[in-house]
PyMOL CGO cylinders between C-alpha atoms (Angstrom):
from pymol import cmd
from pymol.cgo import CYLINDER

trace = [
    CYLINDER, 27.28, 18.40, -20.06, 23.71, 17.94, -21.20, 0.3, 1, 1, 1, 1, 1, 1,
    CYLINDER, 23.71, 17.94, -21.20, 21.22, 20.74, -20.80, 0.3, 1, 1, 1, 1, 1, 1,
    CYLINDER, 21.22, 20.74, -20.80, 17.55, 20.42, -19.97, 0.3, 1, 1, 1, 1, 1, 1,
    CYLINDER, 17.55, 20.42, -19.97, 16.64, 21.72, -23.44, 0.3, 1, 1, 1, 1, 1, 1,
    CYLINDER, 16.64, 21.72, -23.44, 18.34, 18.62, -24.92, 0.3, 1, 1, 1, 1, 1, 1,
    CYLINDER, 18.34, 18.62, -24.92, 15.60, 16.37, -23.48, 0.3, 1, 1, 1, 1, 1, 1,
    CYLINDER, 15.60, 16.37, -23.48, 11.88, 16.29, -24.24, 0.3, 1, 1, 1, 1, 1, 1,
    CYLINDER, 11.88, 16.29, -24.24, 9.23, 15.25, -21.75, 0.3, 1, 1, 1, 1, 1, 1,
    CYLINDER, 9.23, 15.25, -21.75, 9.34, 14.42, -18.07, 0.3, 1, 1, 1, 1, 1, 1,
    CYLINDER, 9.34, 14.42, -18.07, 12.11, 12.60, -16.25, 0.3, 1, 1, 1, 1, 1, 1,
    CYLINDER, 12.11, 12.60, -16.25, 11.33, 10.10, -13.51, 0.3, 1, 1, 1, 1, 1, 1,
    CYLINDER, 11.33, 10.10, -13.51, 13.13, 10.11, -10.16, 0.3, 1, 1, 1, 1, 1, 1,
    CYLINDER, 13.13, 10.11, -10.16, 13.84, 7.02, -8.05, 0.3, 1, 1, 1, 1, 1, 1,
    CYLINDER, 13.84, 7.02, -8.05, 10.99, 8.06, -5.73, 0.3, 1, 1, 1, 1, 1, 1,
    CYLINDER, 10.99, 8.06, -5.73, 8.58, 7.75, -8.66, 0.3, 1, 1, 1, 1, 1, 1,
    CYLINDER, 8.58, 7.75, -8.66, 8.09, 11.51, -8.90, 0.3, 1, 1, 1, 1, 1, 1,
    CYLINDER, 8.09, 11.51, -8.90, 8.16, 13.05, -12.39, 0.3, 1, 1, 1, 1, 1, 1,
    CYLINDER, 8.16, 13.05, -12.39, 10.29, 16.10, -13.02, 0.3, 1, 1, 1, 1, 1, 1,
    CYLINDER, 10.29, 16.10, -13.02, 9.76, 18.43, -15.99, 0.3, 1, 1, 1, 1, 1, 1,
    CYLINDER, 9.76, 18.43, -15.99, 9.83, 22.01, -17.15, 0.3, 1, 1, 1, 1, 1, 1,
    CYLINDER, 9.83, 22.01, -17.15, 6.48, 23.74, -17.47, 0.3, 1, 1, 1, 1, 1, 1,
    CYLINDER, 6.48, 23.74, -17.47, 5.58, 25.83, -20.51, 0.3, 1, 1, 1, 1, 1, 1,
    CYLINDER, 5.58, 25.83, -20.51, 6.63, 28.84, -18.45, 0.3, 1, 1, 1, 1, 1, 1,
    CYLINDER, 6.63, 28.84, -18.45, 10.09, 27.29, -18.07, 0.3, 1, 1, 1, 1, 1, 1,
    CYLINDER, 10.09, 27.29, -18.07, 9.69, 26.56, -14.36, 0.3, 1, 1, 1, 1, 1, 1,
    CYLINDER, 9.69, 26.56, -14.36, 10.58, 23.27, -12.71, 0.3, 1, 1, 1, 1, 1, 1,
    CYLINDER, 10.58, 23.27, -12.71, 7.52, 21.12, -11.96, 0.3, 1, 1, 1, 1, 1, 1,
    CYLINDER, 7.52, 21.12, -11.96, 7.24, 17.90, -9.94, 0.3, 1, 1, 1, 1, 1, 1,
    CYLINDER, 7.24, 17.90, -9.94, 4.37, 15.47, -10.14, 0.3, 1, 1, 1, 1, 1, 1,
    CYLINDER, 4.37, 15.47, -10.14, 4.45, 13.16, -7.13, 0.3, 1, 1, 1, 1, 1, 1,
    CYLINDER, 4.45, 13.16, -7.13, 3.47, 9.46, -7.38, 0.3, 1, 1, 1, 1, 1, 1,
    CYLINDER, 3.47, 9.46, -7.38, 0.00, 10.31, -5.97, 0.3, 1, 1, 1, 1, 1, 1,
    CYLINDER, 0.00, 10.31, -5.97, -0.59, 12.64, -8.95, 0.3, 1, 1, 1, 1, 1, 1,
    CYLINDER, -0.59, 12.64, -8.95, -0.19, 15.96, -7.12, 0.3, 1, 1, 1, 1, 1, 1,
    CYLINDER, -0.19, 15.96, -7.12, 1.49, 18.59, -9.30, 0.3, 1, 1, 1, 1, 1, 1,
    CYLINDER, 1.49, 18.59, -9.30, 3.78, 21.21, -7.75, 0.3, 1, 1, 1, 1, 1, 1,
    CYLINDER, 3.78, 21.21, -7.75, 5.08, 24.28, -9.57, 0.3, 1, 1, 1, 1, 1, 1,
    CYLINDER, 5.08, 24.28, -9.57, 7.41, 26.04, -9.20, 0.3, 1, 1, 1, 1, 1, 1,
    CYLINDER, 7.41, 26.04, -9.20, 9.85, 23.73, -7.46, 0.3, 1, 1, 1, 1, 1, 1,
    CYLINDER, 9.85, 23.73, -7.46, 13.19, 24.78, -5.98, 0.3, 1, 1, 1, 1, 1, 1,
    CYLINDER, 13.19, 24.78, -5.98, 16.32, 22.65, -5.89, 0.3, 1, 1, 1, 1, 1, 1,
    CYLINDER, 16.32, 22.65, -5.89, 18.25, 23.22, -2.67, 0.3, 1, 1, 1, 1, 1, 1,
    CYLINDER, 18.25, 23.22, -2.67, 21.69, 21.86, -1.80, 0.3, 1, 1, 1, 1, 1, 1,
    CYLINDER, 21.69, 21.86, -1.80, 21.85, 20.40, 1.71, 0.3, 1, 1, 1, 1, 1, 1,
    CYLINDER, 21.85, 20.40, 1.71, 25.54, 21.26, 2.17, 0.3, 1, 1, 1, 1, 1, 1,
    CYLINDER, 25.54, 21.26, 2.17, 26.48, 23.87, -0.49, 0.3, 1, 1, 1, 1, 1, 1,
    CYLINDER, 26.48, 23.87, -0.49, 29.98, 24.53, 0.84, 0.3, 1, 1, 1, 1, 1, 1,
    CYLINDER, 29.98, 24.53, 0.84, 31.21, 21.37, 2.53, 0.3, 1, 1, 1, 1, 1, 1,
    CYLINDER, 31.21, 21.37, 2.53, 29.62, 18.81, 0.19, 0.3, 1, 1, 1, 1, 1, 1,
    CYLINDER, 29.62, 18.81, 0.19, 28.19, 20.54, -2.89, 0.3, 1, 1, 1, 1, 1, 1,
    CYLINDER, 28.19, 20.54, -2.89, 27.78, 17.32, -4.91, 0.3, 1, 1, 1, 1, 1, 1,
    CYLINDER, 27.78, 17.32, -4.91, 25.70, 15.44, -2.36, 0.3, 1, 1, 1, 1, 1, 1,
    CYLINDER, 25.70, 15.44, -2.36, 22.26, 15.92, -0.88, 0.3, 1, 1, 1, 1, 1, 1,
    CYLINDER, 22.26, 15.92, -0.88, 19.62, 17.83, -2.84, 0.3, 1, 1, 1, 1, 1, 1,
    CYLINDER, 19.62, 17.83, -2.84, 16.05, 18.56, -1.90, 0.3, 1, 1, 1, 1, 1, 1,
    CYLINDER, 16.05, 18.56, -1.90, 13.26, 19.34, -4.34, 0.3, 1, 1, 1, 1, 1, 1,
    CYLINDER, 13.26, 19.34, -4.34, 11.05, 21.77, -2.43, 0.3, 1, 1, 1, 1, 1, 1,
    CYLINDER, 11.05, 21.77, -2.43, 7.88, 23.75, -2.88, 0.3, 1, 1, 1, 1, 1, 1,
    CYLINDER, 7.88, 23.75, -2.88, 8.20, 27.52, -2.55, 0.3, 1, 1, 1, 1, 1, 1,
    CYLINDER, 8.20, 27.52, -2.55, 6.66, 27.28, 0.93, 0.3, 1, 1, 1, 1, 1, 1,
    CYLINDER, 6.66, 27.28, 0.93, 9.39, 24.88, 2.10, 0.3, 1, 1, 1, 1, 1, 1,
    CYLINDER, 9.39, 24.88, 2.10, 7.82, 21.42, 1.83, 0.3, 1, 1, 1, 1, 1, 1,
    CYLINDER, 7.82, 21.42, 1.83, 10.19, 18.71, 0.60, 0.3, 1, 1, 1, 1, 1, 1,
    CYLINDER, 10.19, 18.71, 0.60, 8.84, 16.74, -2.36, 0.3, 1, 1, 1, 1, 1, 1,
    CYLINDER, 8.84, 16.74, -2.36, 11.84, 14.53, -3.11, 0.3, 1, 1, 1, 1, 1, 1,
    CYLINDER, 11.84, 14.53, -3.11, 15.38, 13.89, -1.90, 0.3, 1, 1, 1, 1, 1, 1,
    CYLINDER, 15.38, 13.89, -1.90, 18.30, 13.21, -4.22, 0.3, 1, 1, 1, 1, 1, 1,
    CYLINDER, 18.30, 13.21, -4.22, 21.37, 11.73, -2.56, 0.3, 1, 1, 1, 1, 1, 1,
    CYLINDER, 21.37, 11.73, -2.56, 23.73, 12.38, -5.49, 0.3, 1, 1, 1, 1, 1, 1,
    CYLINDER, 23.73, 12.38, -5.49, 23.27, 13.83, -8.98, 0.3, 1, 1, 1, 1, 1, 1,
    CYLINDER, 23.27, 13.83, -8.98, 25.08, 10.86, -10.53, 0.3, 1, 1, 1, 1, 1, 1,
    CYLINDER, 25.08, 10.86, -10.53, 22.21, 8.60, -9.45, 0.3, 1, 1, 1, 1, 1, 1,
    CYLINDER, 22.21, 8.60, -9.45, 19.79, 10.44, -11.76, 0.3, 1, 1, 1, 1, 1, 1,
    CYLINDER, 19.79, 10.44, -11.76, 19.05, 9.58, -15.35, 0.3, 1, 1, 1, 1, 1, 1,
    CYLINDER, 19.05, 9.58, -15.35, 20.54, 12.16, -17.76, 0.3, 1, 1, 1, 1, 1, 1,
    CYLINDER, 20.54, 12.16, -17.76, 17.27, 14.04, -18.37, 0.3, 1, 1, 1, 1, 1, 1,
    CYLINDER, 17.27, 14.04, -18.37, 16.57, 14.48, -14.64, 0.3, 1, 1, 1, 1, 1, 1,
    CYLINDER, 16.57, 14.48, -14.64, 20.19, 15.38, -13.92, 0.3, 1, 1, 1, 1, 1, 1,
    CYLINDER, 20.19, 15.38, -13.92, 20.08, 18.08, -16.61, 0.3, 1, 1, 1, 1, 1, 1,
    CYLINDER, 20.08, 18.08, -16.61, 16.86, 19.56, -15.17, 0.3, 1, 1, 1, 1, 1, 1,
    CYLINDER, 16.86, 19.56, -15.17, 18.24, 19.61, -11.63, 0.3, 1, 1, 1, 1, 1, 1,
    CYLINDER, 18.24, 19.61, -11.63, 21.58, 21.07, -12.74, 0.3, 1, 1, 1, 1, 1, 1,
    CYLINDER, 21.58, 21.07, -12.74, 19.85, 23.79, -14.75, 0.3, 1, 1, 1, 1, 1, 1,
    CYLINDER, 19.85, 23.79, -14.75, 17.72, 24.72, -11.73, 0.3, 1, 1, 1, 1, 1, 1,
    CYLINDER, 17.72, 24.72, -11.73, 20.82, 24.88, -9.54, 0.3, 1, 1, 1, 1, 1, 1,
    CYLINDER, 20.82, 24.88, -9.54, 22.71, 27.01, -12.05, 0.3, 1, 1, 1, 1, 1, 1,
    CYLINDER, 22.71, 27.01, -12.05, 19.83, 29.47, -12.27, 0.3, 1, 1, 1, 1, 1, 1,
    CYLINDER, 19.83, 29.47, -12.27, 19.43, 29.72, -8.49, 0.3, 1, 1, 1, 1, 1, 1,
    CYLINDER, 19.43, 29.72, -8.49, 23.02, 29.81, -7.32, 0.3, 1, 1, 1, 1, 1, 1,
    CYLINDER, 23.02, 29.81, -7.32, 25.69, 32.34, -8.02, 0.3, 1, 1, 1, 1, 1, 1,
    CYLINDER, 25.69, 32.34, -8.02, 28.81, 32.04, -5.88, 0.3, 1, 1, 1, 1, 1, 1,
    CYLINDER, 28.81, 32.04, -5.88, 32.01, 32.74, -7.78, 0.3, 1, 1, 1, 1, 1, 1,
    CYLINDER, 32.01, 32.74, -7.78, 35.12, 30.99, -6.45, 0.3, 1, 1, 1, 1, 1, 1,
    CYLINDER, 35.12, 30.99, -6.45, 38.10, 33.31, -5.99, 0.3, 1, 1, 1, 1, 1, 1,
    CYLINDER, 38.10, 33.31, -5.99, 41.28, 31.81, -7.42, 0.3, 1, 1, 1, 1, 1, 1,
    CYLINDER, 41.28, 31.81, -7.42, 43.54, 34.85, -7.09, 0.3, 1, 1, 1, 1, 1, 1,
    CYLINDER, 43.54, 34.85, -7.09, 43.54, 38.27, -5.45, 0.3, 1, 1, 1, 1, 1, 1,
    CYLINDER, 43.54, 38.27, -5.45, 45.05, 40.67, -7.94, 0.3, 1, 1, 1, 1, 1, 1,
    CYLINDER, 45.05, 40.67, -7.94, 44.84, 43.97, -6.10, 0.3, 1, 1, 1, 1, 1, 1,
    CYLINDER, 44.84, 43.97, -6.10, 43.10, 45.83, -3.30, 0.3, 1, 1, 1, 1, 1, 1,
    CYLINDER, 43.10, 45.83, -3.30, 42.67, 49.60, -3.21, 0.3, 1, 1, 1, 1, 1, 1,
    CYLINDER, 42.67, 49.60, -3.21, 43.87, 49.75, 0.40, 0.3, 1, 1, 1, 1, 1, 1,
    CYLINDER, 43.87, 49.75, 0.40, 44.09, 47.78, 3.60, 0.3, 1, 1, 1, 1, 1, 1,
    CYLINDER, 44.09, 47.78, 3.60, 41.45, 49.81, 5.41, 0.3, 1, 1, 1, 1, 1, 1,
    CYLINDER, 41.45, 49.81, 5.41, 37.81, 49.04, 4.71, 0.3, 1, 1, 1, 1, 1, 1,
    CYLINDER, 37.81, 49.04, 4.71, 35.84, 49.87, 2.74, 0.3, 1, 1, 1, 1, 1, 1,
    CYLINDER, 35.84, 49.87, 2.74, 38.16, 49.01, -0.13, 0.3, 1, 1, 1, 1, 1, 1,
    CYLINDER, 38.16, 49.01, -0.13, 37.89, 47.68, -3.66, 0.3, 1, 1, 1, 1, 1, 1,
    CYLINDER, 37.89, 47.68, -3.66, 39.12, 44.18, -4.46, 0.3, 1, 1, 1, 1, 1, 1,
    CYLINDER, 39.12, 44.18, -4.46, 40.12, 43.04, -7.92, 0.3, 1, 1, 1, 1, 1, 1,
    CYLINDER, 40.12, 43.04, -7.92, 40.09, 39.23, -8.18, 0.3, 1, 1, 1, 1, 1, 1,
    CYLINDER, 40.09, 39.23, -8.18, 40.10, 36.33, -10.60, 0.3, 1, 1, 1, 1, 1, 1,
    CYLINDER, 40.10, 36.33, -10.60, 37.24, 33.86, -10.17, 0.3, 1, 1, 1, 1, 1, 1,
    CYLINDER, 37.24, 33.86, -10.17, 36.02, 30.69, -11.83, 0.3, 1, 1, 1, 1, 1, 1,
    CYLINDER, 36.02, 30.69, -11.83, 33.55, 32.96, -13.68, 0.3, 1, 1, 1, 1, 1, 1,
    CYLINDER, 33.55, 32.96, -13.68, 36.13, 35.48, -14.84, 0.3, 1, 1, 1, 1, 1, 1,
    CYLINDER, 36.13, 35.48, -14.84, 37.63, 38.66, -13.40, 0.3, 1, 1, 1, 1, 1, 1,
    CYLINDER, 37.63, 38.66, -13.40, 35.63, 40.57, -10.80, 0.3, 1, 1, 1, 1, 1, 1,
    CYLINDER, 35.63, 40.57, -10.80, 35.85, 43.85, -8.96, 0.3, 1, 1, 1, 1, 1, 1,
    CYLINDER, 35.85, 43.85, -8.96, 33.89, 44.49, -5.76, 0.3, 1, 1, 1, 1, 1, 1,
    CYLINDER, 33.89, 44.49, -5.76, 33.82, 46.58, -2.59, 0.3, 1, 1, 1, 1, 1, 1,
    CYLINDER, 33.82, 46.58, -2.59, 34.53, 44.94, 0.75, 0.3, 1, 1, 1, 1, 1, 1,
    CYLINDER, 34.53, 44.94, 0.75, 32.64, 47.00, 3.36, 0.3, 1, 1, 1, 1, 1, 1,
    CYLINDER, 32.64, 47.00, 3.36, 34.33, 45.61, 6.44, 0.3, 1, 1, 1, 1, 1, 1,
    CYLINDER, 34.33, 45.61, 6.44, 36.62, 42.89, 7.69, 0.3, 1, 1, 1, 1, 1, 1,
    CYLINDER, 36.62, 42.89, 7.69, 33.57, 41.18, 9.23, 0.3, 1, 1, 1, 1, 1, 1,
    CYLINDER, 33.57, 41.18, 9.23, 32.48, 40.41, 5.65, 0.3, 1, 1, 1, 1, 1, 1,
    CYLINDER, 32.48, 40.41, 5.65, 35.23, 37.76, 5.48, 0.3, 1, 1, 1, 1, 1, 1,
    CYLINDER, 35.23, 37.76, 5.48, 34.08, 34.65, 7.34, 0.3, 1, 1, 1, 1, 1, 1,
    CYLINDER, 34.08, 34.65, 7.34, 35.88, 31.39, 8.02, 0.3, 1, 1, 1, 1, 1, 1,
    CYLINDER, 35.88, 31.39, 8.02, 33.64, 28.46, 7.12, 0.3, 1, 1, 1, 1, 1, 1,
    CYLINDER, 33.64, 28.46, 7.12, 35.92, 25.54, 7.97, 0.3, 1, 1, 1, 1, 1, 1,
    CYLINDER, 35.92, 25.54, 7.97, 38.62, 23.45, 6.31, 0.3, 1, 1, 1, 1, 1, 1,
    CYLINDER, 38.62, 23.45, 6.31, 40.57, 26.54, 5.24, 0.3, 1, 1, 1, 1, 1, 1,
    CYLINDER, 40.57, 26.54, 5.24, 37.64, 28.00, 3.31, 0.3, 1, 1, 1, 1, 1, 1,
    CYLINDER, 37.64, 28.00, 3.31, 36.46, 31.60, 3.47, 0.3, 1, 1, 1, 1, 1, 1,
    CYLINDER, 36.46, 31.60, 3.47, 33.24, 33.30, 2.44, 0.3, 1, 1, 1, 1, 1, 1,
    CYLINDER, 33.24, 33.30, 2.44, 33.67, 36.91, 1.30, 0.3, 1, 1, 1, 1, 1, 1,
    CYLINDER, 33.67, 36.91, 1.30, 30.58, 39.13, 0.97, 0.3, 1, 1, 1, 1, 1, 1,
    CYLINDER, 30.58, 39.13, 0.97, 30.71, 42.26, -1.15, 0.3, 1, 1, 1, 1, 1, 1,
    CYLINDER, 30.71, 42.26, -1.15, 28.80, 45.50, -0.64, 0.3, 1, 1, 1, 1, 1, 1,
    CYLINDER, 28.80, 45.50, -0.64, 26.02, 44.26, -2.98, 0.3, 1, 1, 1, 1, 1, 1,
    CYLINDER, 26.02, 44.26, -2.98, 25.46, 41.04, -1.01, 0.3, 1, 1, 1, 1, 1, 1,
    CYLINDER, 25.46, 41.04, -1.01, 27.19, 38.75, -3.51, 0.3, 1, 1, 1, 1, 1, 1,
    CYLINDER, 27.19, 38.75, -3.51, 29.11, 35.94, -1.85, 0.3, 1, 1, 1, 1, 1, 1,
    CYLINDER, 29.11, 35.94, -1.85, 32.51, 34.82, -3.12, 0.3, 1, 1, 1, 1, 1, 1,
    CYLINDER, 32.51, 34.82, -3.12, 34.09, 31.58, -1.99, 0.3, 1, 1, 1, 1, 1, 1,
    CYLINDER, 34.09, 31.58, -1.99, 37.76, 30.89, -1.34, 0.3, 1, 1, 1, 1, 1, 1,
    CYLINDER, 37.76, 30.89, -1.34, 37.80, 27.08, -1.13, 0.3, 1, 1, 1, 1, 1, 1,
    CYLINDER, 37.80, 27.08, -1.13, 41.27, 26.77, 0.42, 0.3, 1, 1, 1, 1, 1, 1,
    CYLINDER, 41.27, 26.77, 0.42, 43.38, 29.72, 1.51, 0.3, 1, 1, 1, 1, 1, 1,
    CYLINDER, 43.38, 29.72, 1.51, 46.53, 27.58, 1.37, 0.3, 1, 1, 1, 1, 1, 1,
    CYLINDER, 46.53, 27.58, 1.37, 45.81, 26.87, -2.30, 0.3, 1, 1, 1, 1, 1, 1,
    CYLINDER, 45.81, 26.87, -2.30, 46.10, 30.55, -3.22, 0.3, 1, 1, 1, 1, 1, 1,
    CYLINDER, 46.10, 30.55, -3.22, 49.33, 31.90, -4.65, 0.3, 1, 1, 1, 1, 1, 1,
    CYLINDER, 49.33, 31.90, -4.65, 51.75, 33.64, -2.27, 0.3, 1, 1, 1, 1, 1, 1,
    CYLINDER, 51.75, 33.64, -2.27, 50.80, 37.15, -3.36, 0.3, 1, 1, 1, 1, 1, 1,
    CYLINDER, 50.80, 37.15, -3.36, 47.09, 36.47, -2.81, 0.3, 1, 1, 1, 1, 1, 1,
    CYLINDER, 47.09, 36.47, -2.81, 47.73, 35.00, 0.66, 0.3, 1, 1, 1, 1, 1, 1,
    CYLINDER, 47.73, 35.00, 0.66, 49.83, 38.04, 1.57, 0.3, 1, 1, 1, 1, 1, 1,
    CYLINDER, 49.83, 38.04, 1.57, 46.99, 40.41, 0.61, 0.3, 1, 1, 1, 1, 1, 1,
    CYLINDER, 46.99, 40.41, 0.61, 44.43, 38.29, 2.44, 0.3, 1, 1, 1, 1, 1, 1,
    CYLINDER, 44.43, 38.29, 2.44, 46.58, 38.12, 5.59, 0.3, 1, 1, 1, 1, 1, 1,
    CYLINDER, 46.58, 38.12, 5.59, 46.22, 41.89, 5.95, 0.3, 1, 1, 1, 1, 1, 1,
    CYLINDER, 46.22, 41.89, 5.95, 42.47, 41.44, 6.44, 0.3, 1, 1, 1, 1, 1, 1,
    CYLINDER, 42.47, 41.44, 6.44, 42.48, 38.42, 8.74, 0.3, 1, 1, 1, 1, 1, 1,
]
cmd.load_cgo(trace, "trace")
């Protein structure tokens, strides 16, 4: 995958807006009318149910500057800038396996494997495990970090057995 540092200069979006990194390393958008906005946030419209579709480039006070239907529609330079902004803003490890829990009464410590490596966190209460549709769960730890389980049925038997004790 290309990174924003691999490209020099601004990238143009289909809307005619120019996207670039400022000298401070923040995302900047210049709209077709010449207005410059910095910093700009990239926000997923549907981060859980459709993470690869629907992105808004927004000012810090919530005004939408541009809409991107799908990252694949962007030229490589723009795609790299948007992806870098998303990577910097989002952190939601995906749990692939529950290895161990310290007990079945909360609070308890969970040891898990994620797409970002092994993790250990404290689950404060059973209410910190929320169903979000299509067999997915969102687990919040005591520090406010959210972990995603995309599909409970896709977990191994041992992981499902541990999880069943909390559901």
